[in-house]
C-alpha atoms as one frame of an Amber mdcrd trajectory, in Angstrom:
protein
   3.486 -29.368 -20.488   1.146 -29.997 -23.389  -1.924 -27.735 -23.382  -5.079
 -29.320 -22.125  -8.278 -29.143 -24.007 -10.390 -25.972 -23.480 -13.325 -23.866
 -24.906 -12.789 -19.897 -24.503 -15.406 -17.559 -24.978 -16.164 -13.839 -23.432
 -18.716 -15.545 -21.187 -16.854 -18.783 -20.008 -13.913 -20.883 -19.770 -14.144
 -24.742 -20.033 -11.001 -26.764 -19.579 -10.423 -30.577 -19.433  -8.056 -30.854
 -16.394  -6.952 -34.437 -15.286  -9.714 -35.915 -17.087 -12.525 -33.829 -15.618
 -14.121 -31.050 -17.028 -14.581 -27.496 -15.520 -16.579 -24.518 -16.805 -16.311
 -21.184 -14.942 -18.851 -18.226 -16.316 -18.158 -14.721 -16.178 -18.789 -13.083
 -13.041 -17.423 -15.700 -10.792 -14.352 -14.857  -8.662 -11.874 -17.400 -10.465
 -13.019 -16.384 -14.144 -10.830 -13.697 -14.995  -7.648 -15.483 -13.421  -8.369
 -18.918 -14.985  -9.056 -17.047 -18.590  -5.640 -15.137 -17.940  -4.002 -18.505
 -17.402  -5.415 -19.984 -20.347  -4.774 -17.197 -22.952  -1.096 -16.784 -21.215
  -0.724 -20.526 -21.793   0.322 -20.875 -17.987  -0.790 -24.272 -17.580   0.959
 -24.965 -14.121  -1.408 -22.119 -13.025  -4.544 -23.504 -14.156  -5.169 -26.027
 -11.185  -5.012 -22.804  -8.554  -7.894 -21.254 -10.519 -10.332 -24.099 -11.220
 -12.433 -23.663  -7.991 -13.471 -20.471  -6.173 -11.512 -21.533  -3.132  -8.288
 -22.434  -4.772  -8.364 -19.186  -6.946  -9.394 -16.999  -3.957  -6.405 -18.269
  -1.936  -4.152 -18.162  -4.494  -5.245 -14.611  -5.476  -4.726 -13.409  -2.013
  -1.272 -15.078  -1.999  -1.687 -16.767   1.198  -2.582 -13.714   3.292  -6.402
 -14.977   3.633  -7.711 -18.370   3.747 -11.083 -19.950   2.606 -12.851 -22.310
   5.214 -16.510 -23.128   4.776 -17.023 -20.223   2.418 -15.751 -17.537   4.712
 -12.325 -15.795   4.744 -10.093 -15.897   7.545  -6.992 -14.016   8.368  -4.747
 -16.102  10.535  -7.575 -17.367  12.948 -10.008 -14.338  12.720 -12.913 -14.573
  10.543 -13.525 -11.665   8.605 -16.865  -9.848   8.630 -19.313 -10.342   6.212
 -18.826  -6.941   4.549 -15.264  -7.372   3.890 -15.991 -11.012   2.770 -18.074
  -9.372   0.050 -15.585  -6.651  -0.616 -12.865  -9.417  -1.040 -15.115 -11.742
  -3.685 -15.733  -8.546  -5.571 -12.313  -7.581  -6.047 -11.006 -11.092  -6.920
 -13.757 -11.291  -9.452 -12.025  -8.235 -11.074  -8.664  -9.413 -10.450  -7.764
  -6.546  -8.666  -4.704  -6.433  -6.181  -5.507  -7.746  -2.968  -3.036  -5.674
  -1.041  -5.438  -3.088  -0.279  -7.694  -5.447   1.590  -4.731  -6.819   3.438
  -3.602  -3.268   4.532  -7.110  -2.039   5.272  -7.363  -4.816   7.821  -4.180
  -4.249   9.399  -5.003  -0.381   9.643  -8.320  -1.271  11.381  -6.640  -3.498
  13.946  -5.264  -0.307  15.402  -8.334   1.283  15.784  -8.512   1.537  19.937
 -12.338   1.191  19.907 -14.382  -1.973  19.649 -17.816  -0.097  19.040 -15.914
   1.945  16.180 -14.554  -1.220  14.439 -17.947  -2.808  14.357 -19.725   0.273
  13.582 -17.346   1.189  10.480 -18.652  -2.056   8.367 -22.052  -0.600   8.178
 -20.626   2.217   6.594 -18.477   0.239   4.340 -21.558  -1.653   2.514 -22.346
   1.830   0.672 -21.294   1.953  -2.920 -18.470   3.857  -4.107 -16.230   3.702
  -1.220 -12.939   2.277  -2.297  -9.846   1.018  -0.770  -6.569   2.479  -1.628
  -3.130   0.185  -2.088  -2.008   1.815   1.368  -5.318   0.339   3.217  -7.131
   3.291   3.700 -10.638   4.242   2.292 -12.401   7.168   0.400 -15.377   8.983
   1.437 -17.015  12.143   0.515 -17.427  15.585   2.059 -20.067  18.358   1.217
 -18.257  21.791   1.813 -19.000  25.372   0.947 -18.170  26.878  -2.603 -15.104
  28.571  -0.678 -14.040  24.847   0.300 -14.520  25.599   4.049 -16.921  23.472
   6.340 -20.600  23.692   6.293 -21.151  23.945  10.046 -18.651  26.628  11.374
 -17.086  27.909   8.263 -13.442  27.593   9.886 -12.049  24.537   8.529 -10.868
  24.755   5.124 -10.820  21.703   2.738  -8.815  22.372  -0.521  -6.997  19.652
  -1.874  -3.970  18.344  -0.029  -5.386  19.618   3.061  -4.909  17.524   6.053
  -7.504  17.867   9.272  -6.668  16.333  12.682  -8.358  16.831  16.027  -7.550
  14.884  19.563  -9.786  11.560  19.156 -11.081  11.992  22.844 -12.779  15.210
  21.653 -14.897  13.464  18.918 -18.262  12.210  20.004 -18.473   8.251  19.945
 -22.114   8.180  20.739 -23.944   6.493  17.499 -27.580   7.676  18.982 -26.445
  11.203  18.588 -26.907  12.481  14.862 -24.831  15.654  14.809 -22.387  16.084
  17.274 -18.384  16.850  17.884 -16.026  15.525  15.025 -15.111  15.731  11.720
 -17.975  14.400   9.210 -17.508  12.369   6.151 -19.944  10.504   4.181 -21.144
   8.202   1.126 -21.906  10.476  -2.029 -25.650  10.550  -1.483 -25.196  12.307
   1.966 -22.390  14.535   1.018 -24.549  15.972  -1.859 -27.429  16.437   0.546
 -24.968  18.341   2.809 -23.775  20.680   0.055 -26.478  22.938  -1.874 -24.799
  25.184  -3.762 -21.196  24.403  -2.421 -18.955  21.566  -3.374 -18.289  17.730
  -3.026 -14.434  16.796  -2.336 -13.007  13.284  -2.021 -11.532  12.546   1.367
  -8.790   9.832   2.278  -9.655   8.143   5.752  -7.293   5.569   7.762  -9.945
   2.966   9.426  -7.704   3.363  12.585  -9.233   7.311  12.884 -12.756   6.370
  12.504 -14.497   7.097  15.977 -18.612   6.805  15.025 -20.937   5.746  12.445
 -24.496   7.603  13.695 -27.812   5.292  13.310 -29.443   8.116  11.015 -29.030
   8.813   7.511 -28.960   4.810   6.946 -25.380   4.665   8.131 -24.392   7.214
   5.299 -22.163   9.275   7.391 -19.134   8.925  10.072 -17.390  10.979  12.619
 -13.594  10.689  12.334 -10.693  12.478  14.052  -8.489  12.879  11.021  -9.003
  13.043   7.297  -6.930  14.354   4.097  -8.716  15.933   1.131  -7.625  14.169
  -1.953  -9.238  16.663  -4.416 -12.513  17.636  -5.837 -15.292  15.021  -6.820
 -15.929  14.182 -10.397 -19.539  13.999 -10.047 -19.429  10.311 -10.646 -19.512
   7.503  -8.251 -16.101   6.090  -7.213 -15.368   2.344  -7.756 -16.761   0.332
  -5.007 -13.553  -2.082  -4.579 -10.217  -0.542  -4.946  -9.094   2.933  -6.027
  -5.685   4.016  -7.906  -5.153   7.589  -8.160  -4.233   8.505 -11.853  -2.640
  11.631 -10.922   0.665   9.823  -9.506   1.293   8.798 -13.210   0.908  12.157
 -14.383   4.072  14.076 -14.770   4.597  17.516 -14.053   3.925  19.524 -17.069
   6.004  22.484 -19.160   3.372  24.756 -20.191   5.745  25.391 -23.333   4.646
  21.891 -24.531   0.894  22.798 -24.672  -0.619  24.296 -28.066  -2.459  27.209
 -26.022  -3.679  30.196 -27.855  -1.406  33.283 -26.671  -4.091  36.062 -27.594
  -7.308  36.864 -26.566  -6.818  34.875 -23.492  -9.911  35.423 -21.033  -9.005
  36.610 -17.480 -11.044  35.301 -14.518 -13.887  37.529 -13.721 -13.232  39.899
 -10.586 -14.766  38.669  -7.577 -13.714  37.086  -4.264 -10.344  35.411  -4.289
 -10.322  31.582  -4.628  -8.808  29.388  -2.098  -7.529  27.479  -4.798  -4.171
  28.584  -6.263  -3.450  27.743  -9.768  -0.491  25.000  -9.966   2.628  25.445
 -11.681   2.554  24.354 -15.434  -1.218  25.045 -15.558  -1.555  28.812 -15.205
  -2.309  29.215 -18.783  -5.199  26.613 -18.704  -6.413  28.750 -15.980  -6.956
  31.603 -18.202  -8.733  29.816 -20.746 -12.665  30.153 -21.443 -15.038  27.365
 -22.792 -14.079  28.089 -26.293 -10.568  27.738 -25.681 -10.548  24.816 -23.686
 -12.488  22.884 -26.053  -9.634  23.515 -28.653  -7.620  21.450 -26.510  -6.836
  17.839 -26.878  -8.741  15.457 -24.539  -5.539  14.098 -23.363  -4.347  17.328
 -22.167  -7.592  18.259 -20.752  -7.689  15.387 -18.610  -3.971  15.747 -17.475
  -5.374  19.333 -16.515  -8.347  18.148 -14.590  -6.552  15.614 -12.714  -3.138
  17.207 -12.019  -3.922  20.903 -12.311  -7.541  20.964 -10.446  -7.165  17.883
  -8.295 -10.580  16.198  -9.849 -10.560  12.522  -8.698 -10.823  10.229 -11.635
 -11.122  12.977 -14.131 -10.366  10.088 -17.033 -13.427   8.431 -15.722 -15.740
  11.260 -16.525 -18.272  10.053 -19.446 -19.644  12.317 -21.885 -16.582  13.405
 -23.889 -14.667  16.551 -23.930 -17.844  18.891 -23.531 -18.943  17.180 -20.125
 -15.282  17.107 -19.519 -14.752  21.050 -19.998 -18.173  21.753 -18.156 -16.716
  20.241 -15.028 -13.242  21.644 -15.148 -15.441  25.267 -15.601 -17.662  24.031
 -12.640 -14.361  23.461 -10.366 -12.904  26.637 -11.108 -16.106  28.650 -10.171
């Protein structure tokens, strides 16, 4: 097929298609898809991205339909909060499978009230969806990773906590009651003075209640998994891919690590966090020695060795990264 007339800039795409001119500006849900089709000269895909409606349906691969500006899954109209999430993800050309799987998991939640309360929580920024359809939230814990309330539940990275659903309070009018709590970042930080914030993975099926207090920033669940330590930055608000999955296990012999004058950890209470295989030499390094390592190796250590979620996204260069590493090791 012969290339149609077009003008391409960083801010817009203008193309003449079948005698009609179309201009799509940056930020529109169909901008990235149309731009990619033009750059790649995939002319057979152009028509599917000329309008928002066609582009969104093409992006969703037929799983969602757009009717009168609303998204539908089959015959079900999706809630406004999920409509907004889909539009944001489409605008960034992110994989729609996370939304589809999220909605499928949500439909397994046995409580009408729990499902409808969940949307109030999902409006907060920094609550991304995973490819599996789960979502991430935050939890404030003590410095030793135990829960703030009872000090009995250990929330180290990898821990999975569960209780019977019928033992979790489902009354949204009661602010603090029985059940495991996770929340938005602002709430988790306020709940962890002198402690830590960890990132938790929650299946929407296991959401029980979103209390009305705290501006819908917290929820009670019957099950969650601790993914890792928070990196002090807000996570994405659309979807999340765990960078640790792409980092291979490390052989310490491959690292240029000083073998003399290694700084041993200070004496004190034993840490509930155990050094991981392949990273023990890093655990012995002080700030000066860490600063001598490459930022690539430091990011690998932070992500894989210390389970810092989103370690590669920490702004501020090597100095800030090392500071975050030392903070998690405290």
